[in-house]
C-alpha positions, 0 to 999 in steps of 0.5 A, a space after each residue: 343309852 350308853 355313855 363313855 366314862 370320859 364324856 362329862 358334858 351334860 346331855 339334857 335340860 329341863 329348860 322351862 318353864 318356871 312354875 311349870 312342874 320342873 320340880 316335880 319332873 325332876 323328883 320323878 327323874 331322880 328315881 330313874 337308874 340311868 339318869 343323874 340330876 344334881 340334888 341342888 336342881 337349879 344350877 344357873 350356869 348358863 344364865 349367871 352373867 358374871 360367869 360369862 363377862 370375860 367370854 367362855 367360862 371354865 366349864 369345869 365349874 359347871 361339871 363340878 355339879 355332876 362330880 357324883 354322878 355314876 359312870 354312864 349316867 345321863 347327865 341333866 340340869 334342871 334350871 327353868 329359866 334357860 328357855 326364857 333367858 335369851 342370852 343362855 341359848 347360844 351359850 348352850 349351843 356353843 357348849 353342846 350342840 346336841 343338847 336335848 331340851 324339855 320344856 313343860 308349859 303351864 297354863 300362862 294365867 294360873 302360871 303368872 299367879 303362882 309365880 307372883 305368889 312364889 315371889 311374895 313368899 320369897 320376899 322379893 315382891 311387895 306389890 299386890 298382884 294386879 299392881 305387880 302386873 301393871 309394874 311389869 313394863 316399867 320393871 323390864 325398862 329398868 332391867 335393860 338390856 338384860 331381861 326381867 329376872 324375878 317379876 316377869 309374870 306375864 312375859 314368862 307366859 309368852 311361850 310362842 316367842 320363846 319356843 321359836 328362839 329355842 329352835 333358832 339354836 336347836 332343831 325341833 327333834 332336840 326338844 320335847 314340849 310337854 304340858 304341866 296338866 299331864 302330870 294329873 292326867 296322862 303321867 304314863 304317857 308323858 313318861 313314855 315320851 320322856 324315856 323315848 326322847 332321852 333314850 332311856 328304859 321306859 319308866 312309869 311312876 307309881 306314886 304321885 308327887 306334887 313338889 313345891 305345891 304351896 297353898 295361896 293366901 287367896 284364890 286367883 280372883 275371877 276379875 284378875 283371871 278374866 284380865 289375864 285370859 284377855 292378855 294371853 288369849 292371843 298367845 294361847 291361840 298362837 301356841 295352839 297353832 305352833 304345837 297343834 294343841 287344844 288349850 280350851 282347858 286353859 281358858 276355863 281353868 281357875 287358879 
């Protein structure tokens, strides 16, 4: 895909989901000669509320992150909260209604546990896992009218609702929904889909990357897995209907 040298607009977003493999995807795309994603990866332009307090911000601040891109490269922003952060979507559409969005969905059961471990390692979460899950509704109330940014372990796994909102602002053909599982079981077909979606040369990674893979202090307890399986079962069924996926392996997967 050719791109005019004076067209600075960002072309695509890796917009979700957190702890879903977006960093791994970026590590692969950094190697593609037609793509530029900043080394800093998460720019957080469309979800940083202070930037939007006075209306539309200066897009030059956003484009500064892409100043090192060679002419003609497709520009990509990998900020996985965009799929979840409701206020970001109308802002993205106003900026570029032709924006393409890639979203990588992970088993919401294991995603929630990975998210909690991430927050614990970052020093933002002091509660044990089940207590943190139980505290989420109260934390959401305290965060209102904004969404809960850091400890939304269950809410971020409600993918069907998030996708429905994305499609309120962007047609489905401008979105590509992938599965985290495909990094290990269908990497070449996954990248064929990405290349076709972005209009870039086909690119088959030859080396496996597992970015930001951390060991847990303990595996997800079976009791907690069963609890989350019950919480997410209606959501998994809804996603299967929405995307035509078979997510039976999600129900059986252990962290």
